[in-house]
N, C-alpha and C positions, 0 to 999 in steps of 0.2 A: 563656614557658609556653604550652602549647597550650590553646586555648579549647575547652571541651567543649560540644557542641550537645545540648541536652536535648530529648527527645521532647515533642510537644504532647499534652496530656491533654484530648482532645475530650470525654471523659466528664463533665468539669466544665462543659461548655457547656450552656446551656438550649436547648430546641428552636428558639426564636426567634433566639438568638445564632448557632447553627450554620447556620440557613438564611440569615441575613444575611451570614455569612462566605462561604457558597457563592455567594450572589448577587453579592457584591463580587468574588469570584474570577472568575465568569463574565463580569462586566462588563469587567474589565480583561484577561482572557484573550482575549476576542473583542470588541475595541473597535468594530468596524464592524457588529456584530450588534445586533439589537433584542432586548434581554434583558428579560423580564417576570417579576416576582416574584409569581406567582399565589398562593402560599401565605400571604402576609402578610395577605390579606383573607379567608382561609378558602375552602372550596369549590373546592379546587384541581384536582378531576377527575383525580387521579393524577399531577399535574405541579406540583411546587412552583415550579419555574423553567422557563421556556420561552425558549430561545435561538434566534431566527430569524436564520439566517446569510444573507449576501448572495446566496449561490448558490441560495436557495430552499428549502434543507433546514432541518431543525430538530434541536436537541439538547434533549430533554425530560429534565429533572433531577428526581429524587425524593430528597429529603434524609431520611435514616433513621439518625439518631444515637441508636439504642436499644441496650440491652444484648443483647437476644436478637431478632435479625432473622429473621422467619419468611418462608419463600418464598411462602406463601399470601397474605400481605399485599402483597408485591411483585407477585405474579401479578395480583391484583385491580387494583393501580395501573397495571400495563402495559395491561390490558384497557381501563380507563377512559381512559388517555392515548391509546390507539390510536383509541378512538371519538371523541375530541376533537381529533385531529390533522389532520382534514380531508384525510387521504390524503397528507400531505407526507412524503416519505421522509426518514429521519434516524436518529438514535441515541437509544436510551433509556438513560440513565445514572443509576445509583444511587450517591450519595455517602454514606458512613457513616464514623463516627469509630472504629469497632471492627474487630477481626479478622473475616475472612470465610473460608469454606471454599471449596475448589476446586469441590465439588459445587454449592454455591449459585451460584458464578460461572457455571458451565456451564448450569445450569437457567435463570438469568436471560437469558443469551445466546440460548438456544434458544427460550424463551417469547417474547422480543421479536421474533425473526425470524418466528415463527409468527403473530404479531399484525400483521405488515406493516412492522416497522421494519427498516432495513438492518442494524442490529446492536444488541446489548444488552451493557452492561458494568456492573461495579460496582467502585468504589474502596474499599479498606479504609482505615482511619485512617492507616496508614503511607503508602499510596499517595497519599492526598489531601495529606498533609503534604509529600511530595516534590514534588507538583504546585505547591503553594503556594511552597515554597522555590525552585523552578526559575523559575516565571513571575511570581509576585507576592510576593516576600520582604518588601516594605514592609507588606503586610497582616498578616503574622505578627508582624513587629517591633512594629508599633503596637498590635496586639491584646494580645500577651503582655506588653507594657510598660504596659498599662492605659490607653493613649491611645485616644481615639475614632477610628473610621475616618475617613480623610480624604475629601474630596469626590473622587468617582471621575473620573478624567481620560478625555477622549475621544481622547487621543493613543495611538498604538500602544505607545509606551514612553517615559516621561519621562527615562529614564537614557540616557547616551551609551554606546554599545557599539561597539567596533571589530569589524572583520570576522572576526578570529580568534576572539574571544569568541562572536560570533554563530554562526559555523560550528560551534564546539564544542557550543554549546547545541542547535543544530538536530540535530546528530548524536546527542546524548544523548537528546533527546526522541524522535527516531525509533527509537532502540534500545528505549526504554521502551514505545513503542507496539507494536513487534514482539513484545516479551516479553509484553505484556498479551494479545496475540493467539495466545499459545502457540507462538511461534517461538523456537527456540534461535538466539542471535545471536553472530556473530563479526565482528571489525573487520578492515578492509583485506584483502579477498579479492584475492590477487595472481595475475597470469598474465603470460606472456611474449608479445612480439610483435616481429616483425622490421621495423625502420624503417631504410631506407637501408642495407640489408645488415647492420645491427647488431641483435643480439637484445637488446631492452630489456625491463625489467620495469615493469609497470603494476599499479595496484590500484584497486578501487572501494571506496567507503566502508564498506558493511556487507553482510553476507550473512546471511539468515535461512533457517532450515530448519524446515518443518512436516512432521508425519507423520500418516498416516491409513490406515485399512484394516487388513489383517492377519488372516489366518485360519489355523487349524491349529496344530500344535505349535510350529512355528518362530517364529510371531508376527512374521514379516517385514512391513514396512509400506511403502507407497509414499511417496516423498519429494517435497516441493515446495520448490525453491530459489527464493528471492526475492533478487535482487541490487539494491542501492540505492546511488545516488550522490546525496549531499546537496549542494545548491547554495544557499548563503546569499547573500542580496542585501540591500541597504539597505532599511530599512522602507518607503520610499515607492515601491519599484520594482514595476512590473507587466510581465507578459509577454503580448503579444498574439499569438495563434496564427491562422494562416490555414487555413481548412477545405479539405479535399480536394474539388475541384470535382465529381468523379464520384460520390463516396460520402461526403458530409459527416457522416453519422450511422452509428454502428456499435453493436456490443454489447460490453459490458465483457468478456464471455467471449473476445473476439477477442484480447485481450492475454495470456491464459493458455494457454501452450503445453504440449502433452502429447506424450510420446514413448513408444510401446509396442512399437516394432520389435524390441527386444532382450529381450522378455518372452514368456512362454508365455500370458499373459492379454491381453485386448483391452479397450480403452476405447471405449465408445460415446458418441455425442453426447448432451448433456442435452436431453431433450424437455420444454420449458416454454412455457407460454402467456404468461409475463412476460418482457419484454425490458428489460434495464437499459441504457439508451442512454448512449453516450459520443460526444463529438465526435472525428471522425477529422481530424487536421491534418498538414500537411507542412512548415510553416516557422513561425518565430517572430521577433518583433521586441520589443526591450526598451524600456520607457519609464521615466523617472525616474532621477535621480542624487542622490546624497547632498547634502543642502543645497539642492536645487532641486526642489520638489514639482511633479508633473504636467508635467515638461518632458522632451522627448526626450533620451535619453542622448547626451551629446556623443561618447561612444565607443561608440555603439550597435553598430558593427561588431565591436568587441572583445567587447562584452557578448553579442552573438549568438553569437560564436565560443565563449564560455564555456559557454552552454547546449548548443551543438552538441557541444562536446568532452565534456561530461558524458554526453550520450546516446551518443556514440561509445565512450567508455570502457566503458559497460555493454554495448553491442553486441558489442564485441570480447571481452568476458569470457564471453559465452554459449557459444561453441563449446567452450572448455575444460571448462565444466560438463557439457555433453552428453557429451563424450569421456570424462570421468571416470566418469559414471554408467554408460555403456556398458561401460567396463572393469570396473567393480565387478560388473555383471551377468554378465560372462563368467567370473568366478571364483566365482560363487555357485551354489548348487544351482538347477536349473531352476525349481523351485517357489518359490524365494525371489527370482527375478529378476522384479521387478514393474515396471510402467510408472512413469515419473517425470515430473515437471512443473516448469516454471520460468516466471518472469516477471521483467521488468526495470522499475525505477521510478526516475525522477528526483524527489526530494523537495526542495521549495523553500518558502521563506516568502514569495515574491513572489505577488502577486495574479495570477490567471490569467484571461485574456479570450479569447474566440473572436470573430473578426471576423464581422459579420453580412453575408451575401451581398448583401442588398438595398441596403447602403450604398455610397456612392460611394467607390471605391478610393482616390481622391485624398485623401480625408479622413484616411487613415491617417497622412499626414505631419503632421497637426495633433494633437499628443499631448494637448492640452487637452480633446479630445473623445473620449477613449478609452472613457468610459462610454456615449457615443452610438453609436460605431461598433462596439462589441463587447459581448457579454454575458459576465458573470462566471460562471465555472464552477469546480467543485471539482477536476476533473481532465480531462485529454485523453489520447487515444491518438495518439502522434506516430509517423508512419511515417518510418523512416530508409532511405535508399537503400542497397542492397547492391552496392557497387562492386567492381571487380576486385581491389583490395588486400584487402578483407575476404574475398572468396571464396578467395583464395590463403591467407590467414591461417586460415580455417576448414578448408581442405583439408589444411594442415599439421597442424592439431590432430587431424584425423580420419585421419591416416596409419596409425594402428594398427588401424583397423577391419577390415582384411583378416585380421590375426592374430586379432583378437577373433572374427570370424565363423568362423574355422577351428578354434577350440578345441572340446573335446568338449561342454561344457555348451551352447555356442551352437549347435552342430550339432543337438543334441537339440531345442532351442527352435525352430530353423528347420524341422526335420522336423515338429514339432507344428503350427507355424503353416501349413505347406504342406498338411498333412492336414486342417486346420480350414477350409481354403478361402481362405487369404490369397493375394493376387496375387503371382506369382513375382518381379515387379520391385521389390517392397518387402521382400523377405526380406533378412536381414542381409548375406549374401554378395553379393547383387545391388546393394544400396546401396553397399557398400564398393567394388565394382568401378567403379560409375558415378562416384562421387565422386573416386576415384583418377584416372580418365580425364578428368573434366570438373569443374572447381571450381564451375561454376554449379549443379551438381546438389545442392549442400548444402541447397537449399531443399526437397529431397525429405524431409529429416529433420524440419525445423521452420521456422517463419517467424521469422527472426532480425532482422526489420526493425520490430518493434512494441515501442515503449517508452512506458510510462505516464509522464506528468508530473502530479504531484499537489501541491496546497498542503498543508502540514503539518497544517492543521486538518481536512482530509478524509482523511488517510492511514488512520486507524483504520477508517473506513467502507469504503474501498477494499479494505483487507486482509481485512476481515470478509467481503466478498462473494467475493473470490478464494479465501479459505480454505474458505468454504462450498461453492463449486463444486468445488474440489479434493477436499474430503472426500466429496462425493456421488459423483464419478466413481471415486475410489479405493476406495469401499466397494460399488460395483456393477460390478465387473470381470466380463467375459464370457469364455466358452470359445471363442467364434467371432467372427470380425471382423464389423463392421457391414455390410460389403458382401463377399459371397463370390464366388469365381471358380471 
């Protein structure tokens, strides 16, 4: 007989019980974080629970298990929490045991960002229940069976989980985060690639699509494709990245690619006084193997190849996405052919470190000192080389650009871009001719060598930033290029 899973009735929880459950969840969900239950002593300053992550950011949690949740109350809590956060970037999270509206979700997200948080989110009762069942099922079992909460473990996970289960859970959690950020999600985005003269099919784990902008009767919107490759590692594994010597620091916006060459509209750079820094890296080494904590992986070469292959699968999947979007633009009405955006992300449960330049490079071989030779970070921007094989792969994917540029709709777009002052060498027909003649010219369309690597705990914050930047550019399209000729 199939066992039925009954929903949790959070409305039966007292305020103290609900906060205690949220506190227990955060303690076990983020075992390496300093989790403080401010609400249990009153005077919480808009933050019932504060989760200080090892990377220096915060998750500020407000528990609101009430029947009618008013935005005005949450707005006041966000303002008080922002004043008390000492400028630490992070997420403001509301956990409630009741249903919530899309409007309330959007207003909380916008208010949190306006107050200086990287993102704002709210979990309904159903969403919180799913988080509990996914990450801490023992809390639900013990609570619903009337047994007191156990002592909270400082271990990442007391259960034994094989790699297949871990990979499935990582993919599932990633898809939930994408959905919570208003991306439509599909699994196993496939593409073809020629290897040793054989046309082989490959796939990346997930593809998310977000939409923004859109004016006029058609309601067409710009699209943002996010390709994700999930890489599950044993719980004690860390990745140490080596910073780029010439430009170790960059901007998060550098990993968000925009293509407007096949549109009658133009994207202008975002003018902002705030720079969201990210470490630019060029190589990685893996530390830790299952059953041997803080030791260098005995198969570090193979492990490094795994991370490299994950990034490579994403890189090779990008040209087919761009070619597809260009083809769609060519069969659309000129006013509906809008700029499109993309980003590639490796999501992992491994801890991420960036080697500190002032440390002795020889120390890298001593894995026991990883915390001394590297700083822990939520994400990095990994530069991938664009070699001859990739250039030929992209050239094959863009083989249809000449036909696309010759179609009636694209000819109209090209005439419009030329009259608006666009440089003639970046018009669709010129791009097609150059790439057909020289595979290295694929970089004229976009930078295909930038891959984000993010720890799953920071994926939501990264997506929030990228989606906000995408939304801003998609809703401020111009009729003339940023630089005219």
